[in-house]
C-alpha positions, 0 to 999 in steps of 0.5 A: 306254167299254163301261161306260156302256151296261152301267151304264144297262142296270143302272140300268134293270133295278134301277128296274124291279126295284123297281116290280115289288116295289113292286106286291107290298110297299110299298117306302120312297120311295128304295128304287127308287134303292137298287136302281138303286145295287145293280144298277150295282154288281153288273153292274159286278162280274160284268163285270170280276170284281172285287166290291170294285171294283164297290162302291167305283165305285158308292158313288163314282159315286153317293154312296150310302154308306149302302148299303155293305152291300147293295152288297157282297152284291150285288156278291159274289153277282153275281161268284159267279154269273158265275164259275159260269156260266163267262164270263170278265172283259171285260178279258181278252176285250180282250186277245185 
């Protein structure tokens, strides 16, 4: 579907963000994976405007249940930014 490429893009973005941050501050070994998982949840939440679904989906897909708090913060923030920018959820656009 439409979400597979978006989740791939989010994962790459999360990995790049972790790599750039790692140049400035040393990160723990699995920090890049945590950034990727958070980016996946945030992009999905912003796309469909459902932060809880983004949290649950990212946690279920990756098994990253230890990352629930960062996922919640990322998904709620992504949803708020998407609403502030005035875009519409993807499912509303598909209905038209």
